[in-house]
Structure formats: structure tokens, C-alpha cells
C-alpha positions as CSV (number, residue, x, y, z in Angstrom):
1,X,-128.7,-58.8,-46.7
2,X,-126.0,-60.7,-48.1
3,X,-123.5,-59.4,-50.7
4,X,-124.8,-62.5,-52.7
5,X,-128.7,-61.3,-52.3
6,X,-127.3,-57.8,-53.3
7,X,-125.9,-58.0,-56.4
8,X,-128.8,-60.3,-57.5
9,X,-130.9,-56.8,-57.5
10,X,-131.5,-55.2,-59.9
11,X,-130.9,-51.2,-60.1
12,X,-134.7,-50.4,-59.1
13,X,-134.3,-52.4,-56.1
14,X,-131.4,-51.6,-55.4
15,X,-132.4,-47.9,-55.9
16,X,-135.5,-48.4,-53.2
17,X,-133.5,-50.2,-51.1
18,X,-130.6,-47.8,-50.9
19,X,-133.7,-45.1,-50.3
20,X,-134.9,-46.8,-47.7
21,X,-131.8,-46.9,-45.6
22,X,-131.5,-43.5,-46.1
23,X,-134.7,-42.8,-44.7
24,X,-133.9,-45.1,-41.3
25,X,-130.4,-43.3,-41.9
26,X,-132.4,-39.8,-41.1
27,X,-134.6,-41.5,-38.6
28,X,-131.8,-42.9,-36.9
29,X,-129.7,-39.3,-37.0
30,X,-133.0,-37.4,-35.8
31,X,-133.7,-39.8,-33.0
32,X,-129.6,-39.3,-32.1
33,X,-130.1,-35.7,-31.8
34,X,-133.1,-35.6,-30.0
35,X,-131.7,-38.0,-27.7
36,X,-128.1,-35.8,-27.6
37,X,-130.4,-32.7,-26.7
38,X,-132.4,-34.5,-23.6
39,X,-129.1,-36.0,-22.6
40,X,-127.6,-31.9,-22.5
41,X,-130.6,-30.6,-20.9
42,X,-130.2,-33.6,-18.2
43,X,-126.8,-32.7,-17.5
44,X,-127.5,-28.9,-17.6
45,X,-130.3,-29.9,-15.0
46,X,-127.8,-31.9,-12.8
47,X,-125.3,-29.4,-13.1
48,X,-127.9,-26.6,-11.8
49,X,-129.5,-28.9,-9.3
50,X,-125.7,-29.0,-7.7
51,X,-125.7,-25.6,-8.4
52,X,-129.0,-25.2,-6.0
53,X,-128.2,-27.5,-3.6
54,X,-125.0,-25.8,-3.1
55,X,-126.7,-22.5,-2.7
56,X,-129.7,-24.1,-0.3
57,X,-126.7,-25.3,1.9
58,X,-125.3,-21.4,2.0
59,X,-129.0,-19.9,2.6
60,X,-129.2,-22.9,5.5
61,X,-125.6,-21.7,6.6
62,X,-126.8,-18.3,6.6
63,X,-129.7,-18.6,7.9
64,X,-128.3,-20.7,10.9
65,X,-126.1,-17.6,11.5
66,X,-128.6,-15.7,11.8
67,X,-130.7,-17.3,13.7
68,X,-127.6,-17.5,16.3
69,X,-127.0,-13.6,16.0
70,X,-131.0,-13.3,16.8
71,X,-130.4,-15.3,19.6
72,X,-127.6,-14.2,21.4
73,X,-129.3,-10.4,20.8
74,X,-132.3,-11.5,22.4
75,X,-130.2,-13.2,25.6
76,X,-128.1,-9.9,25.5
77,X,-131.5,-7.8,25.7
78,X,-132.7,-10.3,28.2
79,X,-129.9,-9.8,30.7
80,X,-129.8,-6.3,30.3
81,X,-133.6,-5.7,30.9
82,X,-132.6,-8.7,34.0
83,X,-130.2,-6.1,35.0
84,X,-132.1,-3.2,34.8
85,X,-135.1,-4.3,36.6
86,X,-132.8,-5.3,39.4
87,X,-131.1,-1.8,39.7
88,X,-135.1,-0.2,38.9
89,X,-136.1,-2.2,42.1
90,X,-133.1,-1.1,44.4
91,X,-133.6,2.6,43.1
92,X,-137.4,1.9,43.9
93,X,-136.4,0.5,47.6
94,X,-134.0,3.4,48.3
95,X,-136.4,5.6,47.4
96,X,-139.3,4.0,49.9
97,X,-136.9,4.4,52.4
98,X,-135.8,8.2,51.8
99,X,-139.4,8.7,51.7
100,X,-140.4,7.0,55.0
101,X,-137.5,8.7,56.9
102,X,-138.7,11.9,55.2
103,X,-142.3,11.2,56.3
104,X,-141.1,10.3,60.1
105,X,-139.1,13.3,60.3
106,X,-141.7,15.9,59.0
107,X,-144.4,14.1,61.5
108,X,-142.0,14.3,64.5
109,X,-141.2,18.1,63.3
110,X,-145.2,18.6,63.2
111,X,-146.0,17.1,66.8
112,X,-142.8,19.4,68.3
113,X,-144.4,22.4,65.8
114,X,-147.9,21.8,67.7
115,X,-146.6,21.0,71.0
116,X,-144.7,24.1,71.0
117,X,-148.1,26.1,69.7
118,X,-149.8,24.9,72.2
119,X,-147.2,26.0,75.1
120,X,-147.1,29.0,73.9
121,X,-151.1,29.1,73.8
122,X,-151.6,27.9,77.4
123,X,-148.7,31.0,77.9
124,X,-150.6,32.9,76.5
125,X,-153.8,32.1,78.1
126,X,-152.1,32.3,81.3
127,X,-150.7,35.8,80.7
128,X,-154.1,37.1,79.4
129,X,-155.8,35.7,82.6
130,X,-153.0,37.1,84.9
131,X,-153.8,40.6,83.5
132,X,-157.4,40.0,83.4
133,X,-156.6,38.8,87.5
134,X,-155.0,42.3,87.5
135,X,-157.1,44.6,85.8
136,X,-160.0,43.3,88.0
137,X,-158.1,43.6,91.4
138,X,-156.9,47.2,90.3
139,X,-160.6,47.8,89.6
140,X,-162.9,46.5,92.3
141,X,-165.6,48.6,91.2
142,X,-165.7,47.4,88.0
143,X,-166.0,43.5,89.1
144,X,-169.3,44.9,90.8
145,X,-170.2,46.5,87.9
146,X,-169.9,43.5,85.9
147,X,-171.9,41.4,88.4
148,X,-174.7,43.9,88.4
149,X,-174.8,43.7,84.2
150,X,-175.0,39.8,84.2
151,X,-177.8,39.9,86.8
152,X,-179.8,42.5,84.7
153,X,-178.9,40.6,81.2
């Protein structure tokens, strides 16, 4: 409204106009307050989103470092395991060679002892045979007696 129209209005109309303007003004203030609150929330969300994004980046960095450490640990475990496997294989081969050597040595000693025992047995048998022959020769009559006892039986 223009100034001329306002001057022509009555007091009642001016009051109504003022009340209407005040109501519109109050509605606009309320809308402004709501919009400011929404803006504040969005700014807070954006600020938090930045913080969350930074936190995610930090967590990702921590995870990468942790993964690298885990990979390094696994590599060292594999390395130690493979070197221990090689060492164990060498020990096993050495033990097998030593066992084979001891077995061959034992077999040789056993064969030697067996040969020696057979030789002693043969010597003893020859000695017994010789003594029996001497005994028979010394007692000629004993031979005849033995021959007669064999024929009886």
C-alpha cells in the first residue's frame, strides 16, 4: 500500500492492518528461526561428517599399518618355518646316515662273532672227537663192548 492509501484508512482498518502485519512478521520470524536451526544442524552435520571422514581415514591408515605388520609377521614365520624344515631335514638325513653306519657296524660285528663262535665250536668238537678217539684207543676192549651192546639193542 502506498502512503496515500494508508492515510485514507480508518483507525480500525489501520489496526487490522497492523495486526495482520504483526502476524505475518511473527510467522516470518518463526520461519527464520526454523531455517536458522536447520542451517545450524546442517553445519554441525557437515562438521561431523568431516570429522567422521577424517576418523575413517585414520582408521584406514591404522588398518593398513596393521595389515602390513601382520603380513611382515607371516613372512617371518614362513621364513623361520622353512629354515627349520631345512634344518630338520638335515638332522634327519644325518641321523639316518648314522643309523645306517651303526647297523652295518653291528652286522659286521655279529658276523665276526658268529664266525668266531662257529670256529670255537668246531675246535671244541674236534677236541672232543680227538679225546673220544684217544679214550677208545686207550680202552680197546671198550670198543668191542660198545659194538656188542649196539648189536643187542
